[in-house]
LOMARTOR-328451 format. One record per residue (C-alpha): residue number from 1; x negated, y, z. Coordinates in Angstrom, 1 decimal, m for minus. Example, Ala and Ser with C-alpha at 12.3 -4.5 7.8 and 13.67 -1.06 7.14 Angstrom:
# residues 2
<rec 1 <m12.3 m4.5 7.8>>
<rec 2 <m13.7 m1.1 7.1>>
This chain:
# residues 532
<rec 1 <25.9 36.1 m22.4>>
<rec 2 <22.9 35.9 m20.1>>
<rec 3 <23.0 39.7 m19.7>>
<rec 4 <26.8 39.6 m18.9>>
<rec 5 <26.1 36.9 m16.2>>
<rec 6 <23.3 38.8 m14.7>>
<rec 7 <25.4 41.9 m14.7>>
<rec 8 <28.1 40.0 m12.7>>
<rec 9 <30.6 40.4 m15.5>>
<rec 10 <30.9 36.7 m16.3>>
<rec 11 <30.4 33.5 m14.5>>
<rec 12 <29.0 30.9 m16.8>>
<rec 13 <29.6 27.2 m16.2>>
<rec 14 <28.6 24.7 m18.9>>
<rec 15 <30.7 25.3 m22.0>>
<rec 16 <33.2 27.6 m20.2>>
<rec 17 <33.1 31.0 m18.6>>
<rec 18 <35.3 33.2 m16.5>>
<rec 19 <35.2 36.9 m15.5>>
<rec 20 <33.4 37.6 m12.2>>
<rec 21 <35.6 40.3 m10.9>>
<rec 22 <39.3 40.5 m9.9>>
<rec 23 <41.7 41.2 m12.8>>
<rec 24 <45.4 41.8 m12.4>>
<rec 25 <47.5 41.2 m15.5>>
<rec 26 <50.9 39.8 m16.1>>
<rec 27 <52.2 37.9 m13.1>>
<rec 28 <49.1 38.9 m11.0>>
<rec 29 <49.9 42.5 m11.8>>
<rec 30 <53.5 42.0 m10.6>>
<rec 31 <52.4 40.4 m7.4>>
<rec 32 <50.0 43.3 m6.7>>
<rec 33 <52.8 45.8 m7.4>>
<rec 34 <55.2 44.0 m5.1>>
<rec 35 <52.6 44.2 m2.2>>
<rec 36 <51.9 47.8 m2.9>>
<rec 37 <55.5 48.9 m3.2>>
<rec 38 <56.4 47.1 0.0>>
<rec 39 <53.6 48.8 1.9>>
<rec 40 <54.4 52.2 0.4>>
<rec 41 <58.0 51.9 1.7>>
<rec 42 <56.5 51.6 5.2>>
<rec 43 <53.7 54.1 4.9>>
<rec 44 <55.5 56.9 2.9>>
<rec 45 <57.2 58.4 6.0>>
<rec 46 <53.8 59.0 7.7>>
<rec 47 <52.3 60.4 4.5>>
<rec 48 <55.3 62.7 4.2>>
<rec 49 <54.7 64.0 7.7>>
<rec 50 <51.0 64.5 6.8>>
<rec 51 <52.1 66.5 3.8>>
<rec 52 <54.2 68.8 6.0>>
<rec 53 <51.5 69.4 8.5>>
<rec 54 <48.9 70.0 5.8>>
<rec 55 <51.2 72.4 4.1>>
<rec 56 <51.2 74.6 7.2>>
<rec 57 <47.4 74.4 7.4>>
<rec 58 <46.9 75.4 3.8>>
<rec 59 <49.0 78.6 4.1>>
<rec 60 <49.0 80.5 0.8>>
<rec 61 <47.0 77.7 m0.9>>
<rec 62 <49.9 75.3 m1.4>>
<rec 63 <48.5 74.7 m4.9>>
<rec 64 <45.7 72.6 m3.2>>
<rec 65 <47.9 70.3 m1.2>>
<rec 66 <47.7 67.1 m3.4>>
<rec 67 <44.0 67.4 m4.0>>
<rec 68 <43.2 67.9 m0.3>>
<rec 69 <45.6 65.1 0.8>>
<rec 70 <44.0 62.7 m1.7>>
<rec 71 <40.4 63.5 m1.6>>
<rec 72 <40.0 64.4 2.0>>
<rec 73 <42.5 62.1 3.7>>
<rec 74 <43.8 59.1 1.7>>
<rec 75 <40.5 58.6 m0.1>>
<rec 76 <38.5 58.9 3.2>>
<rec 77 <39.9 56.1 5.2>>
<rec 78 <37.8 53.2 3.8>>
<rec 79 <35.5 52.7 6.8>>
<rec 80 <37.9 53.7 9.4>>
<rec 81 <40.6 51.3 8.2>>
<rec 82 <38.2 48.5 7.6>>
<rec 83 <36.7 48.4 11.0>>
<rec 84 <39.7 46.8 13.0>>
<rec 85 <39.8 43.7 10.7>>
<rec 86 <36.1 43.3 10.0>>
<rec 87 <34.1 44.8 12.9>>
<rec 88 <30.4 45.1 12.1>>
<rec 89 <30.9 44.4 8.4>>
<rec 90 <30.3 47.1 5.7>>
<rec 91 <33.1 48.2 3.6>>
<rec 92 <33.1 46.1 0.3>>
<rec 93 <31.9 47.5 m3.0>>
<rec 94 <34.3 46.2 m5.6>>
<rec 95 <34.9 46.4 m9.4>>
<rec 96 <38.3 45.4 m10.7>>
<rec 97 <40.8 45.7 m13.6>>
<rec 98 <44.5 46.4 m13.3>>
<rec 99 <46.7 46.4 m16.4>>
<rec 100 <48.8 48.3 m16.9>>
<rec 101 <47.4 51.1 m14.7>>
<rec 102 <49.7 52.7 m12.3>>
<rec 103 <51.2 55.9 m13.7>>
<rec 104 <50.0 57.9 m10.6>>
<rec 105 <46.5 56.5 m10.4>>
<rec 106 <43.9 59.1 m9.5>>
<rec 107 <40.3 59.2 m8.4>>
<rec 108 <37.8 61.4 m6.7>>
<rec 109 <34.2 62.2 m7.6>>
<rec 110 <32.0 63.7 m4.9>>
<rec 111 <28.7 65.5 m5.4>>
<rec 112 <26.3 67.1 m3.0>>
<rec 113 <25.9 70.8 m3.1>>
<rec 114 <23.6 73.6 m1.9>>
<rec 115 <23.4 74.2 1.8>>
<rec 116 <24.2 70.6 2.6>>
<rec 117 <27.8 71.0 1.3>>
<rec 118 <29.7 69.1 m1.2>>
<rec 119 <32.2 69.3 m4.0>>
<rec 120 <35.2 66.9 m4.4>>
<rec 121 <36.9 66.6 m7.8>>
<rec 122 <40.2 64.8 m8.3>>
<rec 123 <40.7 63.2 m11.7>>
<rec 124 <43.0 60.9 m13.7>>
<rec 125 <42.6 59.2 m17.0>>
<rec 126 <44.4 62.1 m18.5>>
<rec 127 <41.9 64.7 m17.5>>
<rec 128 <38.2 64.4 m16.7>>
<rec 129 <36.5 67.3 m18.4>>
<rec 130 <35.8 69.1 m15.1>>
<rec 131 <33.7 66.2 m13.7>>
<rec 132 <30.6 67.5 m15.4>>
<rec 133 <31.4 71.3 m15.5>>
<rec 134 <31.6 71.8 m11.8>>
<rec 135 <28.6 69.9 m10.6>>
<rec 136 <26.5 71.7 m13.2>>
<rec 137 <27.6 75.1 m11.9>>
<rec 138 <27.2 74.0 m8.2>>
<rec 139 <24.6 76.5 m7.2>>
<rec 140 <26.5 79.5 m8.6>>
<rec 141 <29.8 78.2 m7.1>>
<rec 142 <28.4 77.9 m3.7>>
<rec 143 <26.8 81.2 m3.7>>
<rec 144 <30.2 82.7 m4.7>>
<rec 145 <31.9 80.7 m1.9>>
<rec 146 <29.5 82.4 0.5>>
<rec 147 <30.3 85.9 m0.8>>
<rec 148 <27.5 86.4 m3.4>>
<rec 149 <28.3 87.5 m6.9>>
<rec 150 <28.6 85.0 m9.8>>
<rec 151 <25.7 86.0 m12.0>>
<rec 152 <25.7 83.5 m14.9>>
<rec 153 <28.0 85.0 m17.5>>
<rec 154 <27.8 82.0 m19.8>>
<rec 155 <28.8 79.6 m17.0>>
<rec 156 <31.4 82.0 m15.7>>
<rec 157 <33.0 82.1 m19.2>>
<rec 158 <33.3 78.2 m19.2>>
<rec 159 <34.7 78.1 m15.7>>
<rec 160 <37.4 80.6 m16.6>>
<rec 161 <38.9 78.0 m18.9>>
<rec 162 <39.3 75.8 m15.8>>
<rec 163 <41.2 78.5 m13.9>>
<rec 164 <38.4 79.3 m11.5>>
<rec 165 <38.9 83.1 m11.7>>
<rec 166 <42.1 85.0 m11.4>>
<rec 167 <43.3 87.8 m13.7>>
<rec 168 <41.3 90.3 m11.6>>
<rec 169 <38.1 88.2 m12.0>>
<rec 170 <38.1 87.1 m8.3>>
<rec 171 <37.2 83.4 m7.7>>
<rec 172 <40.1 81.1 m6.8>>
<rec 173 <38.1 78.0 m5.9>>
<rec 174 <39.2 76.5 m2.6>>
<rec 175 <36.6 75.9 0.1>>
<rec 176 <36.5 75.1 3.8>>
<rec 177 <33.8 74.9 6.4>>
<rec 178 <32.4 72.0 8.3>>
<rec 179 <33.7 71.6 11.9>>
<rec 180 <36.2 74.5 11.5>>
<rec 181 <39.9 74.0 12.1>>
<rec 182 <40.9 72.5 8.7>>
<rec 183 <38.0 70.1 8.7>>
<rec 184 <38.9 68.9 12.1>>
<rec 185 <42.6 68.6 11.3>>
<rec 186 <41.8 66.5 8.3>>
<rec 187 <39.5 64.2 10.3>>
<rec 188 <42.5 63.6 12.6>>
<rec 189 <44.7 62.8 9.6>>
<rec 190 <42.2 60.3 8.3>>
<rec 191 <42.3 58.5 11.6>>
<rec 192 <46.1 58.5 11.7>>
<rec 193 <46.5 57.1 8.2>>
<rec 194 <43.7 54.5 8.7>>
<rec 195 <45.3 53.2 11.9>>
<rec 196 <48.7 52.9 10.1>>
<rec 197 <47.0 51.0 7.3>>
<rec 198 <45.2 48.7 9.7>>
<rec 199 <48.4 47.8 11.4>>
<rec 200 <50.3 47.2 8.1>>
<rec 201 <48.1 44.5 6.5>>
<rec 202 <46.8 41.1 7.2>>
<rec 203 <44.0 41.0 4.7>>
<rec 204 <43.5 37.3 4.9>>
<rec 205 <47.1 36.7 4.1>>
<rec 206 <47.1 39.3 1.3>>
<rec 207 <43.9 37.8 m0.2>>
<rec 208 <45.4 34.3 m0.2>>
<rec 209 <48.5 35.6 m2.0>>
<rec 210 <46.4 37.3 m4.6>>
<rec 211 <43.8 34.5 m4.7>>
<rec 212 <40.9 36.9 m4.2>>
<rec 213 <38.4 37.7 m1.4>>
<rec 214 <39.8 39.7 1.5>>
<rec 215 <37.3 42.5 0.9>>
<rec 216 <38.4 42.7 m2.7>>
<rec 217 <42.1 42.8 m1.6>>
<rec 218 <41.4 45.6 0.8>>
<rec 219 <40.0 47.9 m1.8>>
<rec 220 <42.4 47.0 m4.6>>
<rec 221 <45.6 47.0 m2.6>>
<rec 222 <44.9 50.2 m0.8>>
<rec 223 <44.4 52.0 m4.0>>
<rec 224 <47.6 50.7 m5.4>>
<rec 225 <49.4 51.5 m2.2>>
<rec 226 <48.2 55.2 m2.4>>
<rec 227 <49.5 55.5 m5.9>>
<rec 228 <52.8 53.9 m5.0>>
<rec 229 <53.2 56.3 m2.0>>
<rec 230 <52.4 59.3 m4.3>>
<rec 231 <55.1 58.1 m6.7>>
<rec 232 <57.7 57.7 m4.0>>
<rec 233 <57.1 61.2 m2.6>>
<rec 234 <56.9 62.8 m6.0>>
<rec 235 <60.2 61.3 m7.1>>
<rec 236 <62.0 62.8 m4.1>>
<rec 237 <60.3 66.2 m4.6>>
<rec 238 <58.4 65.8 m1.3>>
<rec 239 <55.0 66.1 m3.0>>
<rec 240 <54.0 68.1 m6.0>>
<rec 241 <51.3 66.6 m8.2>>
<rec 242 <49.5 68.9 m10.6>>
<rec 243 <50.9 68.3 m14.0>>
<rec 244 <47.3 68.2 m15.4>>
<rec 245 <46.8 64.8 m13.7>>
<rec 246 <49.9 63.5 m15.3>>
<rec 247 <49.7 64.9 m18.8>>
<rec 248 <46.3 66.4 m19.2>>
<rec 249 <47.6 69.6 m20.9>>
<rec 250 <47.2 72.8 m18.8>>
<rec 251 <43.4 72.9 m18.4>>
<rec 252 <43.6 76.0 m16.2>>
<rec 253 <45.0 73.8 m13.5>>
<rec 254 <41.6 72.2 m13.0>>
<rec 255 <40.9 74.6 m10.2>>
<rec 256 <43.6 72.8 m8.2>>
<rec 257 <41.6 69.6 m8.5>>
<rec 258 <38.4 70.8 m7.0>>
<rec 259 <37.3 71.9 m3.5>>
<rec 260 <34.0 72.9 m1.8>>
<rec 261 <32.9 71.8 1.6>>
<rec 262 <30.6 74.3 3.2>>
<rec 263 <27.9 73.7 5.8>>
<rec 264 <25.1 76.2 5.6>>
<rec 265 <24.7 79.2 3.3>>
<rec 266 <22.4 78.4 0.2>>
<rec 267 <18.7 79.0 1.0>>
<rec 268 <15.3 78.7 m0.7>>
<rec 269 <15.5 74.9 m0.9>>
<rec 270 <18.8 75.2 m2.7>>
<rec 271 <17.5 77.6 m5.2>>
<rec 272 <14.6 75.2 m5.9>>
<rec 273 <17.0 72.3 m6.3>>
<rec 274 <19.1 74.3 m8.8>>
<rec 275 <15.9 74.7 m11.0>>
<rec 276 <15.1 71.0 m10.5>>
<rec 277 <18.6 69.8 m11.4>>
<rec 278 <18.7 72.2 m14.3>>
<rec 279 <15.8 70.4 m15.9>>
<rec 280 <17.7 67.0 m15.7>>
<rec 281 <16.3 66.2 m12.3>>
<rec 282 <12.8 66.8 m13.5>>
<rec 283 <10.2 69.3 m12.2>>
<rec 284 <8.8 72.4 m13.9>>
<rec 285 <6.2 74.9 m12.9>>
<rec 286 <9.1 77.2 m11.9>>
<rec 287 <10.6 74.6 m9.7>>
<rec 288 <7.2 73.8 m8.2>>
<rec 289 <6.8 77.4 m7.2>>
<rec 290 <10.3 77.6 m5.7>>
<rec 291 <9.7 74.4 m3.6>>
<rec 292 <6.4 75.7 m2.4>>
<rec 293 <8.0 79.0 m1.4>>
<rec 294 <10.7 77.1 0.4>>
<rec 295 <8.1 75.0 2.2>>
<rec 296 <6.5 78.2 3.7>>
<rec 297 <9.6 78.6 6.0>>
<rec 298 <10.3 74.9 6.4>>
<rec 299 <7.0 73.1 6.4>>
<rec 300 <8.2 69.8 7.8>>
<rec 301 <11.3 69.3 5.6>>
<rec 302 <11.2 65.7 4.4>>
<rec 303 <13.5 66.2 1.3>>
<rec 304 <11.6 69.3 0.3>>
<rec 305 <8.4 67.3 0.2>>
<rec 306 <10.1 64.6 m1.7>>
<rec 307 <11.3 66.9 m4.5>>
<rec 308 <8.1 69.0 m4.5>>
<rec 309 <6.0 65.8 m4.9>>
<rec 310 <8.2 64.6 m7.9>>
<rec 311 <8.0 68.1 m9.5>>
<rec 312 <4.2 68.1 m9.2>>
<rec 313 <4.1 64.6 m10.7>>
<rec 314 <6.3 65.8 m13.6>>
<rec 315 <4.0 68.7 m14.5>>
<rec 316 <1.1 66.3 m14.2>>
<rec 317 <m0.6 68.0 m11.2>>
<rec 318 <m1.4 64.5 m9.9>>
<rec 319 <m3.8 65.5 m7.2>>
<rec 320 <m1.4 68.0 m5.7>>
<rec 321 <1.5 65.4 m6.0>>
<rec 322 <m0.6 62.9 m4.1>>
<rec 323 <m1.3 65.3 m1.3>>
<rec 324 <2.4 66.1 m1.0>>
<rec 325 <3.4 62.4 m1.0>>
<rec 326 <0.8 61.7 1.7>>
<rec 327 <2.3 64.5 3.8>>
<rec 328 <5.7 63.0 3.2>>
<rec 329 <4.4 59.6 4.5>>
<rec 330 <2.9 61.4 7.6>>
<rec 331 <6.2 63.2 8.3>>
<rec 332 <8.3 60.1 8.2>>
<rec 333 <5.9 57.7 10.0>>
<rec 334 <7.7 55.9 12.9>>
<rec 335 <11.0 57.7 12.2>>
<rec 336 <13.7 55.0 11.8>>
<rec 337 <16.0 57.5 10.2>>
<rec 338 <13.6 58.2 7.4>>
<rec 339 <12.4 54.7 6.4>>
<rec 340 <13.6 55.1 2.8>>
<rec 341 <11.6 58.2 2.2>>
<rec 342 <8.6 56.7 4.0>>
<rec 343 <8.6 53.6 1.8>>
<rec 344 <9.2 55.5 m1.4>>
<rec 345 <6.6 58.1 m0.5>>
<rec 346 <4.1 55.3 m0.4>>
<rec 347 <5.4 53.9 m3.7>>
<rec 348 <5.0 57.2 m5.4>>
<rec 349 <1.4 57.5 m4.2>>
<rec 350 <1.0 54.1 m5.9>>
<rec 351 <2.5 55.5 m9.1>>
<rec 352 <0.1 58.5 m9.0>>
<rec 353 <m2.8 56.1 m8.5>>
<rec 354 <m1.6 53.9 m11.4>>
<rec 355 <m1.2 56.9 m13.7>>
<rec 356 <m4.7 58.2 m12.9>>
<rec 357 <m6.3 54.8 m13.4>>
<rec 358 <m7.0 53.9 m9.7>>
<rec 359 <m5.4 50.5 m9.7>>
<rec 360 <m7.1 49.4 m6.4>>
<rec 361 <m5.5 52.2 m4.4>>
<rec 362 <m2.2 51.7 m6.2>>
<rec 363 <m2.1 48.1 m5.1>>
<rec 364 <m3.0 49.1 m1.6>>
<rec 365 <m0.1 51.6 m1.6>>
<rec 366 <2.4 49.0 m2.9>>
<rec 367 <1.2 46.3 m0.5>>
<rec 368 <1.7 48.6 2.5>>
<rec 369 <5.4 48.6 1.7>>
<rec 370 <5.5 44.9 1.3>>
<rec 371 <3.7 44.4 4.6>>
<rec 372 <6.0 46.7 6.6>>
<rec 373 <8.2 44.9 9.1>>
<rec 374 <11.2 47.1 8.3>>
<rec 375 <13.4 47.2 5.2>>
<rec 376 <15.1 50.3 3.7>>
<rec 377 <18.0 50.8 1.4>>
<rec 378 <18.4 50.9 m2.4>>
<rec 379 <17.2 53.8 m4.5>>
<rec 380 <18.0 54.8 m8.1>>
<rec 381 <16.0 57.3 m10.1>>
<rec 382 <17.6 57.3 m13.5>>
<rec 383 <15.3 60.0 m14.7>>
<rec 384 <12.4 57.5 m14.4>>
<rec 385 <14.5 54.5 m15.3>>
<rec 386 <14.0 53.1 m11.8>>
<rec 387 <16.6 51.0 m9.9>>
<rec 388 <18.9 50.7 m8.2>>
<rec 389 <16.3 48.7 m6.3>>
<rec 390 <14.9 48.3 m2.8>>
<rec 391 <11.4 49.7 m1.9>>
<rec 392 <10.1 46.1 m1.3>>
<rec 393 <11.5 44.8 m4.6>>
<rec 394 <10.0 47.7 m6.5>>
<rec 395 <6.7 47.4 m4.7>>
<rec 396 <6.5 43.6 m5.6>>
<rec 397 <7.1 44.5 m9.3>>
<rec 398 <4.4 47.1 m9.3>>
<rec 399 <1.9 44.7 m7.7>>
<rec 400 <2.5 42.5 m10.7>>
<rec 401 <2.7 45.3 m13.3>>
<rec 402 <1.3 48.8 m13.1>>
<rec 403 <3.7 51.7 m13.2>>
<rec 404 <4.2 52.6 m16.8>>
<rec 405 <4.8 56.3 m16.6>>
<rec 406 <5.1 57.0 m20.3>>
<rec 407 <7.4 54.2 m21.1>>
<rec 408 <9.7 54.9 m18.1>>
<rec 409 <9.9 58.6 m18.8>>
<rec 410 <10.9 57.8 m22.4>>
<rec 411 <13.5 55.3 m21.2>>
<rec 412 <14.8 57.9 m18.7>>
<rec 413 <15.1 60.5 m21.4>>
<rec 414 <16.9 58.2 m23.8>>
<rec 415 <19.3 57.1 m21.0>>
<rec 416 <19.9 60.8 m20.3>>
<rec 417 <20.6 61.5 m23.9>>
<rec 418 <23.0 58.5 m24.1>>
<rec 419 <24.9 59.9 m21.1>>
<rec 420 <25.1 63.4 m22.6>>
<rec 421 <26.5 61.9 m25.8>>
<rec 422 <28.9 59.7 m23.8>>
<rec 423 <30.1 62.7 m21.8>>
<rec 424 <30.8 64.6 m25.0>>
<rec 425 <32.9 61.9 m26.5>>
<rec 426 <36.6 62.5 m26.5>>
<rec 427 <37.4 59.1 m25.2>>
<rec 428 <35.2 59.3 m22.1>>
<rec 429 <35.8 56.8 m19.5>>
<rec 430 <35.8 57.9 m15.8>>
<rec 431 <33.5 56.2 m13.5>>
<rec 432 <35.1 55.4 m10.3>>
<rec 433 <32.1 55.3 m8.1>>
<rec 434 <32.1 56.8 m4.7>>
<rec 435 <28.5 58.0 m4.2>>
<rec 436 <27.8 59.1 m0.8>>
<rec 437 <24.3 60.3 m1.0>>
<rec 438 <23.0 63.7 m1.6>>
<rec 439 <19.9 65.6 m0.9>>
<rec 440 <21.9 67.7 1.5>>
<rec 441 <24.9 66.7 3.7>>
<rec 442 <28.5 66.4 3.0>>
<rec 443 <30.8 65.9 6.0>>
<rec 444 <27.9 65.2 8.2>>
<rec 445 <26.5 62.6 5.8>>
<rec 446 <23.2 63.1 4.2>>
<rec 447 <23.1 62.5 0.5>>
<rec 448 <20.4 61.8 m1.9>>
<rec 449 <19.6 63.0 m5.3>>
<rec 450 <22.1 62.0 m8.0>>
<rec 451 <21.4 60.0 m11.1>>
<rec 452 <21.7 61.9 m14.3>>
<rec 453 <22.9 58.7 m16.0>>
<rec 454 <25.6 58.3 m13.5>>
<rec 455 <27.1 61.7 m13.2>>
<rec 456 <30.1 61.4 m11.1>>
<rec 457 <31.6 60.1 m7.9>>
<rec 458 <34.5 57.8 m8.8>>
<rec 459 <36.5 54.7 m8.1>>
<rec 460 <36.5 51.7 m10.3>>
<rec 461 <40.0 51.2 m9.4>>
<rec 462 <40.6 53.1 m12.5>>
<rec 463 <39.4 52.4 m15.9>>
<rec 464 <35.8 53.3 m15.2>>
<rec 465 <32.7 52.7 m13.1>>
<rec 466 <33.1 52.9 m9.5>>
<rec 467 <34.5 55.5 m7.2>>
<rec 468 <33.1 58.4 m5.6>>
<rec 469 <30.0 58.6 m5.1>>
<rec 470 <28.7 59.9 m4.4>>
<rec 471 <27.9 61.6 m4.9>>
<rec 472 <24.5 61.8 m5.3>>
<rec 473 <22.5 61.4 m8.4>>
<rec 474 <18.8 61.2 m8.6>>
<rec 475 <16.6 59.4 m6.2>>
<rec 476 <18.8 58.2 m3.5>>
<rec 477 <19.3 55.1 m1.5>>
<rec 478 <22.6 54.7 m3.3>>
<rec 479 <23.1 56.7 m6.5>>
<rec 480 <24.3 60.2 m8.2>>
<rec 481 <27.3 63.2 m5.8>>
<rec 482 <26.3 63.0 m5.2>>
<rec 483 <27.0 61.1 m6.3>>
<rec 484 <26.5 59.7 m7.3>>
<rec 485 <28.7 58.0 m12.9>>
<rec 486 <30.7 60.6 m14.7>>
<rec 487 <32.3 58.4 m17.3>>
<rec 488 <35.9 57.6 m17.3>>
<rec 489 <37.2 54.1 m16.7>>
<rec 490 <39.0 52.0 m19.2>>
<rec 491 <42.7 51.5 m18.8>>
<rec 492 <43.0 49.8 m15.4>>
<rec 493 <39.3 49.3 m14.8>>
<rec 494 <37.9 50.6 m11.5>>
<rec 495 <34.9 50.5 m9.2>>
<rec 496 <34.9 51.2 m5.6>>
<rec 497 <32.1 52.0 m3.3>>
<rec 498 <32.6 53.3 0.2>>
<rec 499 <31.6 56.6 1.6>>
<rec 500 <30.5 56.5 5.2>>
<rec 501 <32.1 58.3 8.0>>
<rec 502 <31.8 62.0 7.9>>
<rec 503 <29.9 62.0 11.2>>
<rec 504 <27.3 59.6 9.8>>
<rec 505 <24.2 60.9 8.1>>
<rec 506 <23.3 58.6 5.2>>
<rec 507 <19.9 57.6 4.1>>
<rec 508 <21.0 54.8 1.7>>
<rec 509 <22.9 57.1 m0.7>>
<rec 510 <23.4 58.5 m4.1>>
<rec 511 <25.1 61.8 m5.2>>
<rec 512 <22.6 64.5 m6.0>>
<rec 513 <20.2 62.5 m8.0>>
<rec 514 <19.3 60.1 m5.4>>
<rec 515 <22.2 58.3 m4.3>>
<rec 516 <24.2 55.2 m3.5>>
<rec 517 <26.8 53.6 m5.7>>
<rec 518 <30.5 53.9 m5.7>>
<rec 519 <30.6 57.3 m7.0>>
<rec 520 <29.7 58.6 m10.3>>
<rec 521 <26.1 58.9 m10.0>>
<rec 522 <23.4 61.1 m11.2>>
<rec 523 <20.0 60.4 m12.6>>
<rec 524 <17.9 60.5 m9.5>>
<rec 525 <19.2 58.3 m6.7>>
<rec 526 <21.3 55.5 m5.8>>
<rec 527 <21.7 54.1 m2.3>>
<rec 528 <23.8 51.6 m0.6>>
<rec 529 <26.8 53.8 0.2>>
<rec 530 <29.6 54.2 m2.3>>
<rec 531 <33.0 55.7 m2.5>>
<rec 532 <36.4 55.2 m4.1>>
């Protein structure tokens, strides 16, 4: 019971207890449906117009209309629509349960990709198999999107089952570039829908009607409204929804549920990251060599030093790791945009000192983080069983107790194995966590490394952990593509974290392995930004 209370699942009071998150069952579910249906009646005409305009933009890729509408417009409004009612406040992170779940409920997982790009994957409780397959093939997919051949025959064979290649063997995966016409058009649509939503609701009134916090009402209701809008348009044949989302049968339709967002062509850093991620967000001598080669052409890259330092630590080249983390601290000194990496660079110097038996210097490293006047965001590194936690919190713990490398590495491996077993189970639950962090950028947002234990960006609005989320998995201010949570939600259970504006570069994130929450997350990172 104590664990459930600490995990904010239950509120305990004397001899009684109650759940600590919103749950909509029975009459509460009916009230929620009434609110959503009423709003859907008002918003459906606008969404219908967006469908028509988006159809023109997509040209011969009409098969991607629903996915792009949902993942890039409807599921991108969270910050934009929240600002008018709550200026200066961050979008809430929410977990909730709705039973029965709406028949048209869907979610999106986001993960960071090579070249600072990203992948968006739409899912429903009927189909989630692709949520692990596509991020694992990210490097090959992005090379292909930039016109390079797909070289891994084994991965190619698996992706063929998801419809990624046509009968001629040519790739069918949909992609678009940052700041080009489609990306800009979609940005405009996000603003249109967000403005309409902001004018439709009085969140204080809705919250009072549902007897929940206004922030909770905002997240829960807008998910239900989206589903109700989809149903209305689907029923009148104004919007086609891939049958795979509705019945889970035609696996080859999975290619219609995935899109790539491209920024820069994959480079040496991306090749090194592919090696690093391929080892479960752990370093190898091969990854070290690749990061060192990448550093020759980009000697001041902060993220490169971060991953190189971790890789050197993993292969027990502690002296070299210490030098790299020291350089990381130098590169980020005085840079307010890099506070997270500055603090955690110092912490990893402390880890190395602890592992090598120099407790005095370890304490000095941790204390320097505690003495800093600034604070930085949360970070999760599932591969080391760290976090999500702030730098100051972690430093305080390490002042009390030395870093236990062996124990944490074993815990991280066990957690990774549990996640792999979980992902292979037929009854996987989808994590609705919107991770927004990645080691690269998606939509102008910088993501951290995802957390292997949380391998998907998703919303908790569905039966699962929280939404999106990004993306990022690994060591990120938020959590893992990059999100950052690849498991599927239970019926009606959802999590929601908000992904920042596309123009905002995040440092508190998670969807490569370092990432924020609200997206399925990966083993390496979790920051404060999350998505639906």
